[in-house]
C-alpha positions in Angstrom: 79.9 134.5 118.0 80.6 137.6 115.9 83.7 135.9 114.5 81.8 133.0 113.0 79.1 135.4 111.8 81.7 137.6 110.0 83.4 134.5 108.6 80.2 133.2 107.0 79.3 136.7 105.8 82.6 137.1 104.0 82.3 133.7 102.4 78.7 134.2 101.2 79.4 137.6 99.7 82.5 136.4 97.8 81.5 133.7 95.2 85.2 133.3 94.4 85.6 131.3 97.5 83.7 128.5 95.8 86.9 127.9 93.8 88.7 126.8 97.0 85.8 124.7 98.1 85.6 123.1 94.6 89.3 122.3 94.8 88.9 120.6 98.1 85.8 118.7 96.9 87.5 117.4 93.8 90.6 116.3 95.6 88.6 114.5 98.4 86.3 112.9 95.7 89.3 111.7 93.7 91.0 110.2 96.7 87.8 108.4 97.8 86.8 107.1 94.4 90.2 106.0 93.1 91.4 104.4 96.4 88.0 102.6 96.7 88.4 101.3 93.2 91.9 100.0 93.9 90.8 98.5 97.2 88.0 96.7 95.6 90.2 95.6 92.8 92.8 94.3 95.2 90.2 92.4 97.2 88.9 90.7 94.0 92.4 89.9 92.8 93.3 88.4 96.2 90.1 86.3 96.0 91.0 85.1 92.5 94.6 84.3 93.5 93.4 82.3 96.5 90.9 80.4 94.4 93.8 79.3 92.1 96.1 78.4 95.0 96.2 76.0 97.9 95.9 77.4 101.4 99.4 76.3 102.3 102.3 75.0 100.3 105.6 73.3 101.4 108.3 74.5 99.0 112.0 74.0 98.6 111.9 70.3 99.4 115.3 68.7 99.3 116.0 65.8 96.9 116.3 63.4 99.7 112.9 64.2 101.2 110.7 61.2 102.0 107.4 62.3 100.4 105.3 59.5 101.9 106.5 60.1 105.4 106.1 63.8 105.0 102.5 63.5 103.7 101.6 61.2 106.5 102.9 63.6 109.1 101.1 66.6 107.5 97.8 64.7 107.3 98.0 63.9 111.0 97.5 67.6 111.8 93.8 68.2 112.9 93.6 71.4 110.8 94.6 69.8 107.5 91.7 68.9 105.3 93.6 67.7 102.2 97.2 67.1 101.0 98.6 66.6 97.5 102.1 66.4 96.1 103.3 68.2 92.9 106.2 68.3 90.5 107.0 71.8 89.2 108.9 72.5 86.0 108.9 74.8 83.0 109.3 74.6 79.2 108.2 75.6 75.8 104.9 74.1 74.6 104.4 74.3 70.9 102.9 72.5 67.9 105.2 70.0 66.3 107.5 71.7 63.9 106.7 75.2 65.1 109.3 77.6 66.4 108.6 80.0 69.3 107.8 83.6 68.4 110.1 86.4 69.6 108.1 87.2 72.7 109.4 88.0 76.2 109.4 85.5 79.0 106.8 85.4 81.9 106.5 88.6 83.8 105.4 90.9 81.0 101.7 90.1 81.6 101.5 88.4 85.0 98.1 89.8 85.7 96.2 88.2 82.8 98.5 85.8 81.2 100.8 86.3 78.2 101.2 85.1 74.7 104.6 83.6 75.3 104.9 79.8 74.9 107.2 79.5 77.9 105.0 78.0 80.6 105.1 76.6 84.1 104.3 72.9 84.1 102.6 71.3 87.1 102.7 67.6 87.5 99.8 66.6 89.7 97.6 63.8 90.8 94.0 64.9 89.8 92.2 63.0 92.6 94.3 64.5 95.5 94.6 67.9 93.7 90.8 68.1 93.8 90.9 67.7 97.6 93.2 70.7 98.0 92.1 73.2 95.2 89.0 73.6 93.1 90.5 71.5 90.3 87.2 69.8 89.4 85.5 73.2 89.3 88.2 74.5 87.0 87.5 71.7 84.5 83.7 72.0 84.5 83.6 75.8 84.2 80.5 77.0 82.3 82.7 78.7 79.6 84.4 75.4 78.7 82.7 73.4 75.9 81.7 69.9 76.9 84.3 68.3 74.6 87.0 70.1 76.4 85.9 69.1 79.9 88.1 66.4 81.2 86.7 66.0 84.7 86.4 62.2 84.6 89.3 61.6 82.3 91.7 64.3 83.5 95.3 63.7 82.4 94.7 60.1 81.4 96.7 59.0 78.4 95.1 59.5 75.0 96.2 57.7 71.8 99.1 56.3 73.7 100.5 59.7 74.6 100.3 61.6 77.9 97.7 64.4 78.0 98.1 68.1 79.0 95.4 70.5 80.3 95.7 74.0 78.9 94.1 77.2 80.1 90.9 78.0 78.1 92.0 81.4 76.9 95.3 80.1 75.6 93.7 77.1 74.0 91.1 79.3 72.3 93.7 81.9 71.2 95.9 79.2 69.6 93.0 77.3 68.0 93.8 74.0 69.8 91.4 71.1 70.1 91.2 67.9 72.0 93.6 65.4 70.4 96.0 68.0 69.0 99.6 67.1 69.5 102.1 69.4 71.3 105.7 69.2 72.0 107.1 70.2 75.4 110.7 71.3 75.2 112.5 71.6 78.5 115.8 70.5 80.2 117.0 68.5 83.1 120.2 68.4 85.0 122.3 65.2 84.6 125.4 64.0 86.5 128.1 62.2 84.5 130.4 59.5 86.0 132.9 62.2 87.0 130.3 64.0 89.1 130.0 66.9 86.7 126.5 68.3 86.4 125.2 69.7 83.1 121.8 70.5 81.5 120.4 68.2 78.9 117.6 69.1 76.4 114.5 67.0 76.8 111.5 66.9 74.4 108.4 64.7 74.6 105.0 64.7 72.9 101.8 65.5 74.6 98.1 65.5 73.5 95.6 68.2 74.4 93.2 66.4 76.8 91.0 69.3 77.9 90.9 72.8 79.2 90.7 74.5 82.6 89.7 77.9 83.8 90.2 79.5 87.2 89.2 83.0 88.4 92.9 84.0 88.1 93.6 84.5 84.4 97.3 85.1 85.0 97.5 81.6 86.4 95.6 80.1 83.4 97.8 81.9 80.9 101.1 80.8 82.3 100.4 77.3 83.6 99.6 73.8 82.2 98.8 70.6 84.0 100.2 67.1 83.2 100.1 63.9 85.2 102.9 63.7 87.8 104.0 60.3 86.4 104.6 62.0 83.0 107.1 64.4 84.5 108.8 61.7 86.6 109.3 59.4 83.7 110.7 62.1 81.4 112.6 64.4 83.8 113.3 62.4 87.0 113.8 58.8 85.9 116.2 58.1 88.7 114.0 59.3 91.5 110.6 57.7 91.1 109.4 59.3 94.4 110.4 62.8 93.4 108.3 65.6 94.8 109.0 69.3 94.7 106.0 70.8 96.4 103.3 69.7 98.9 100.0 71.6 98.8 97.5 71.6 101.6 93.9 72.7 102.4 93.0 73.7 106.0 89.7 73.6 107.8 89.9 77.1 109.4 91.1 80.0 107.4 91.3 82.1 110.5 94.0 79.9 111.9 96.0 79.8 108.7 99.1 81.5 110.1 99.1 79.4 113.3 98.7 76.2 111.2 101.6 77.2 109.0 103.9 77.7 111.9 102.9 74.4 113.5 103.3 72.5 110.1 106.7 74.2 109.7 107.9 72.5 112.9 106.4 69.2 111.6 108.3 69.5 108.3 111.6 70.2 110.1 111.1 67.2 112.3 110.3 64.9 109.4 113.2 66.1 107.4 115.5 65.8 110.5 116.9 69.3 109.9 115.9 71.2 113.1 118.9 73.6 112.9 118.7 74.3 109.2 115.4 73.8 107.5 115.4 73.3 103.8 111.7 73.4 103.3 109.4 76.3 104.1 105.6 76.3 104.7 104.1 79.3 103.0 100.5 80.6 103.0 98.8 81.3 99.7 99.4 85.0 100.3 103.2 84.5 101.0 103.5 82.3 97.9 102.0 85.1 95.7 103.5 88.0 97.7 105.4 89.4 94.8 102.3 89.7 92.6 100.0 91.0 95.4 102.6 93.5 96.6 103.0 94.9 93.1 99.2 95.7 93.0 99.4 97.2 96.5 102.3 99.3 95.3 100.3 100.7 92.4 97.6 101.8 94.8 100.2 103.5 97.0 101.6 105.4 94.0 98.2 106.5 93.0 97.5 107.8 96.5 100.7 109.9 96.2 99.6 111.3 92.8 96.2 112.2 94.1 97.6 114.0 97.1 99.2 116.4 94.6 95.6 117.4 93.6 94.9 118.3 97.2 98.1 120.4 97.3 97.0 122.3 94.2 93.5 122.9 95.8 95.3 124.1 99.0 97.2 126.7 97.0 94.0 127.8 95.3 92.3 128.3 98.7 95.4 130.2 99.9 95.1 132.6 97.0 91.4 133.2 97.6 91.9 133.8 101.3 94.8 136.1 100.7 92.6 138.1 98.3 89.9 138.3 100.9 92.3 139.7 103.5 93.5 142.3 101.0 89.9 143.3 100.2 88.8 143.5 103.9 91.5 145.8 105.1 89.0 148.5 106.1 86.8 145.9 107.9 89.8 144.9 109.8 90.4 148.5 110.9 86.8 149.0 112.0 86.8 145.6 113.9 90.0 146.6 115.8 88.6 150.1 116.5 85.6 148.5 118.1 87.7 146.5 120.4 88.6 143.5 118.4 91.9 141.8 119.3 94.5 140.4 116.9 93.4 136.9 118.1 89.8 137.8 117.2 90.9 139.0 113.7 92.9 135.8 113.3 89.9 133.7 114.3 87.6 135.3 111.7 89.8 134.5 108.7 90.9 131.2 110.2 87.2 130.3 110.4 86.7 131.2 106.8 89.4 128.7 105.7 88.0 126.0 108.0 84.4 126.5 106.8 85.6 126.2 103.2 87.6 123.1 104.0 84.7 121.5 106.0 82.2 122.1 103.2 84.6 120.7 100.6 85.3 117.6 102.7 81.6 116.9 103.3 80.7 117.4 99.6 83.7 115.4 98.3 83.1 112.5 100.7 79.4 112.2 99.9 80.1 112.5 96.2 82.9 110.0 96.4 80.8 107.4 98.3 78.0 107.7 95.9 80.3 107.4 92.9 82.1 104.5 94.4 78.9 102.6 95.1 77.6 103.2 91.5 81.0 103.0 89.8 79.8 100.2 87.4 76.8 102.2 86.4 79.0 105.2 85.8 81.3 103.1 83.6 78.4 101.8 81.6 76.8 105.2 81.2 80.1 106.7 80.0 80.7 103.8 77.6 77.2 104.2 76.2 77.4 107.9 75.7 81.0 108.3 74.6 82.2 104.8 73.7 85.1 105.1 76.1 85.6 102.2 78.5 87.7 103.5 81.4 88.0 100.1 83.1 87.8 97.1 80.7 86.6 94.4 83.1 87.1 91.6 80.5 90.9 92.1 80.7 90.9 91.5 84.5 88.3 88.6 84.4 85.8 90.7 86.4 82.0 90.8 86.3 81.7 94.5 87.2 84.0 97.3 88.3 85.0 96.5 91.9 84.8 99.0 94.7 85.2 98.9 98.4 84.6 101.9 100.7 87.0 101.8 103.6 85.8 103.9 106.6 89.3 104.3 107.9 90.4 105.7 104.6 87.5 108.2 104.7 88.7 109.4 108.1 92.3 109.6 106.9 91.3 111.7 103.9 89.0 114.0 106.0 91.8 114.5 108.5 94.4 115.1 105.8 92.1 117.6 104.1 91.3 119.4 107.3 94.9 119.6 108.3 95.7 121.0 104.8 92.9 123.6 105.1 94.1 124.7 108.5 97.6 125.0 107.4 96.8 127.2 104.4 94.4 129.3 106.4 96.9 130.2 109.1 99.1 132.5 106.9 96.3 134.8 105.6 94.7 134.9 109.1 98.1 135.8 110.7 98.7 138.5 108.1 95.3 140.0 108.8 96.0 140.1 112.5 99.2 142.1 111.8 97.5 145.0 110.2 97.8 148.4 112.0 94.2 149.6 112.7 95.0 153.3 111.8 96.6 152.2 108.5 93.7 149.9 107.8 91.1 152.7 108.4 93.1 155.2 106.4 93.3 152.7 103.5 89.5 152.2 103.7 
């Protein structure tokens, strides 16, 4: 009992120990707040990506695939709630007579869409697409003016030309209106009589028919919709049943992985390629794995950076504990003269380090939880007082700063901080136990 009493007395009588406690508090607070912010951000981004994606997609379909037979087999699965076929292509979408600006290709701003005219073109059937994704909701979004809503006339020809649906942000940024003409410049592969394959430039006119807006602004900025027949006529005239992707909606999200595995076997059977399957059935998460993993990687890097703060706090606590041992040399001699053992001396100074660490963990965790819960209010207060916006929510299509407190992460941070405090407390405590009592008394 005297060991804990001496440890607390040493801490109370030396205010400099608050520096070590403050270091632990700040490091724990930073780890809790920043990781909570990234966790909430990732959850929101995943939700946005899922809203702009089908639950499952069949990709890498071979040219000889029988789309009608494949769709019928997929619809027979009891978990499938909707099926639609798509054509996927790419190209430059510009006003007639305009040349593309010298901007990079997609990838520069995958999160919120870019300014480049190089776009991904999806050829769809609006009716079946609405059964698989929120296509109708994208067209009647509250931010879209009524004259740009093409819910009832989506992708129908206008003025004798096929229509195109453009993301609302891109349409607004480029000053486009319904009825404006655009030119899609792309290419297709042709085979000559000798069997040689070569690309051929293809251009055809489109008319802006409306706008769409999803929760995933990166999808809106890099994608346009046209009718599937438009792409077939201009890019695949020799294969009227061409299909490059099949999208599906399922009834039960909890069985998504199991349903994907079962449909993969169905696809292999329909394509009659049991030993070598061309097509793959991917979940929405697998389809967007590259983008989602990049965000996860950013959180991991931030965790590594923040751990450095804890290392700095550990060295600060090591310095204060070492100073305490130096100052308490005479106390160590008196304690040993009264029968204290080296283990007892070690325990006194080890308890000092653990008390500092425990108080820092408790204070940092509580402060981090409160800050995480009221992160949006903190952002608004900082913006109102200083004019600085640390997290511009408009850029990421958010309503407020996201935050998610993960109890497991709190336990990991507390365990890591306690292990760090124990580690840096061992050396000063061991050095105190090595003092010779006679030398310590003479030094006092």
